[in-house]
N, C-alpha and C positions, 0 to 999 in steps of 0.2 A: 628478609622483609622486602615487599614489593614497593617500589617508589611510586608516589602519586604524581600525576602531571601538574606542573606549575601553571598558573594562569596570569596573563597580563593583558592590558587594554591599550588600544591606540585609537586615534581619531582618523576618520576616513569619510569620503563623500557618501558612501553607502555602508550600512552595518554589514557585518559578516565575520569572517574569521579564518584562521589557518591553524593547523595542528601538526607541527613537526614532533618528533619523538620527545615525550616527557614535557611538552609545553603546549598550552592552548592559548592562542592569541586572538583576542576579540576586538573587532573594529566597531567603534561607536560612531554613529553619524554626527558630524560636526553641527553645531547649533545653527550656523548660517546656511546650511545646505538647502538648495531649492528642489532637490530631487524628492519625489513622493515615493515613499518606500512601502506604504501599507498595501498597495496593490501589486504585490510581487509574490511569486510562488513560494519563496522562502520566508515570507512574513506571516507570523502567527501572533496577532496582537494580544490575544488572551493569555499568552504564555511567554512572558519576557525572558525567561531563562532558556528559551529554545536554543539560541546560538551556543551558549555555554555547553548545554547537553550534547548538541551536535558535534562540537569540536572535541569534547572529551571522548565521545564515542569513537572518534577517529583513532584513538590510541589502540583500539582493537581492530576496527575496520578501516585499514589503510596502513597503519604502522606495523601491526602484528601480522596481518594478511595483506599482501600487496596485490596489485593487478597485473595480469600478464601483458596487457597492452591497453591502448586508449579505449578500445571497445568495452572494456570491463570497468569503466569508471563507476558504474552503478554499484559495484561490489563494495566500494567505499562510501560514495555519497548517498545512495539510497539506504544503505545499512545505517549510516550515521543519522540520516533523517528519520528512519523508523525507530531507532533506539531512543532518539530524542523524544519521539511521540510516546513511546512506552514509558519513559521517565515522567512525561507530563501526566500520564494516567496514574503512575505511582504517587506523584506529588499532589495532584489536584483532583483525581477521580476520573471515572469513566466518561463523564460528560466532556471533559477537556480533550480526551483522546478522540471522542466522536466528532468534536468540532474541528480538530486538526485533520482527521480523515476526510471530512466534508470539503475542506479547502483543497486538500490534495486531489480529491476526485474532480473538483471544479476545474483545476488547472490541467489535469489529465485530459478531461473532455475537450478543453479549449485548444490545447497545443499538441495532442498526440500525433497529428498529421505532420508535424515538423520533422518526424523521423522516429525510428524505433529506439527503445531504451539502449539497444546494443550499438547504436551509432555513437554512443558515448560522448566524449569531449567535443565531438564535431557537431552535435546538435546545435543549431542556431549560429554556427560559425560563419557561414557565408553572409548572413544578414547582420552579423555582429550583435546578435540578440541573446544576451545572457539569460533573459527570462525564459526563453524556450528551453535552454539547457536545464535550468532549475525546475521547470514544469515537467519535463520528460524524464530526465535522468534522476533527479532528486525525488520529486513528488510521485510521478507515476511508478518509478522503481520501488519506492517505499510502499505504495499502494499494492503493487504486485506481491510484495512480501506479506502484507496483511491479508490479501485474498488467498494466498497459498496457505497461510495459517488457518483461515476459516475453512478451507477446502479439506485439509488433511487432519485438522484438529491440533489443539495446543500441545499435547504430549509428543506427537510425531514431529511437529514443527520445531519445538525447542530441542528435542533429541537430535534432529537433523542439523540445527545450528551448532550444537556442541560437537557433533561429529565433524562438520565442516571446519570448525575452528581448530580442533585438536589435530586434524589431518594436515591442515595447510598453514599452521602457525609458523611464522618466519619464512614463508615461501610465497610465491606468486601464484594466484589461483585464477580460474576462469569460470564462466557461467556453466559450462558442462560439469565442472567439478562440484559446483553448488547443487546442480540438479541431481548428480549421482548421490550426494550425501542425503538429500531429501527423499530420493527414491529408496535408498537403503533404510532410512529411518521409518518411512511410511509403508513400504511394501507396495507402493502404487506407481504405475508408469506416469511420468510427468513430462514426457517429450512434447506433447501437444501444448500443455500449459506454457512451457517455456517458449516454444515456437511462436505461439500467438501473442503472448504478452511481452516477451523480451526482444524477439527478432522481427516483429511485425508492427506496423504503425496504425493499422485499422482498429476499430472498436466494435464490440458485439452489437447486433441489432436483434432484439427479442420481442416476441409476442407472448403475452401472459393472459391466462383466463382461469377461472375457478368456478366450481358449482358444488352444491351439497351432494354428497355421495348417497346418503340415505335420508331422504326427506322426512320419513316417518320418525326415525329415531334421532336424527341430527347429530350422530356421533362421529362422522367423518366428513371431510371435504376433499374433492378432487382438485388438484392444481395441474395446470399444463403450461409448459414453457417450450416455445418453438424458436429456434435460432434461424434468422433469415440472413443468408449470406454465409460468411465464414463461420466455422464451428469452433467455439472456444470451450475451455474448461473454466468454470467460475462458480463461486458460492453466492447464490441469490437469496436474500433474506425476504421471507414472506411474513408480513405483520398481520395477524388475525385479530380483528376487532369484534368482540361479542356484543350482543344486544344490551347487556348490562354494563357496557363500557370497559370491560376488562380487555387487555391486549396481551398477546404473546408473540414472540418472534421465533420463527423456525427457519433454519438455514437449509435451503434446497440445493444440493450439489447438481449443477447442470453440466453434464459431460457427454451429451449427445445432441443431435439436431433437434429431436423432440424428447422431452422428459415429462413423464406423467407420474404424479405421486399422490397417494392418499395420506392425509394428515388427520390423526385423531383429534377431536375437539370435545369440549366439555360444556356445550351449550349452544344456543342459537347464534349463528354467525351473522353479523351485520355486513361486514365487507372484509376484503383481503387486499392489502396494498403490498407492492414489492419494491425492494431497494430503497425503502424509506430511510435507511441508515447511510445511503449514498456511498456504499463501499465499492460497488462495481461501476466503472465508467462505461456506460452502455446506453443506447437508445432503446426505450421500452414502450411498446404500444399494447393496446388491448384489442 
């Protein structure tokens, strides 16, 4: 029989937690604290169980698989963050996950310049800025996992996670080990994805345009995405709005400087918006 982690609570100036083996400790903010917590990268007001889910997830991502060094902090914190978000979706539905992803994207956009995810525990250290650490390592790292899932698909993503876990259980792993597991599971090269999202602190800059491919029949649209500056691999969601108010989302994998794609449609298109789900932290212009 597998033992379940026990859970206990303590008071602290800020909410948070810690997760040694078989135990999840949750810090509850004391009633008289003057610190404002709601504007923090690890605060998700719509999901009060987030801390518990995050700390319990550490039993797998930290206790079962350790980190080779301080650079690899994201392999525990970003994983715990993302699995807490997945639990939020399980418990409260897709809208709750979408709200959490939007907050993660906001903080990633704001603080990505503080350092790459791979800087690990040293993000924000010189300024004694814990929020920068949580924005980059926790939230941006979790967002990277979500983007990778969208890019390679659910089947390959979760197969890669299982492969990573079974290979490195009770050992210390690194980012290259994770990349190798996902490459094996997906059959796709992921070197640039990891280089740009984990080892780099810049964000993509994109230009987007669309037009009707066949004006007479209206059965396709052309979309074009151009990357200005560094080239990233990313999953960009195009939201197609029809003249009769129907909408559909189509994920466009962007893996080159210029990507053109024809998308079948089933009626007259009123407009096309991109990244309306706020999954990708990027500057987008038309």
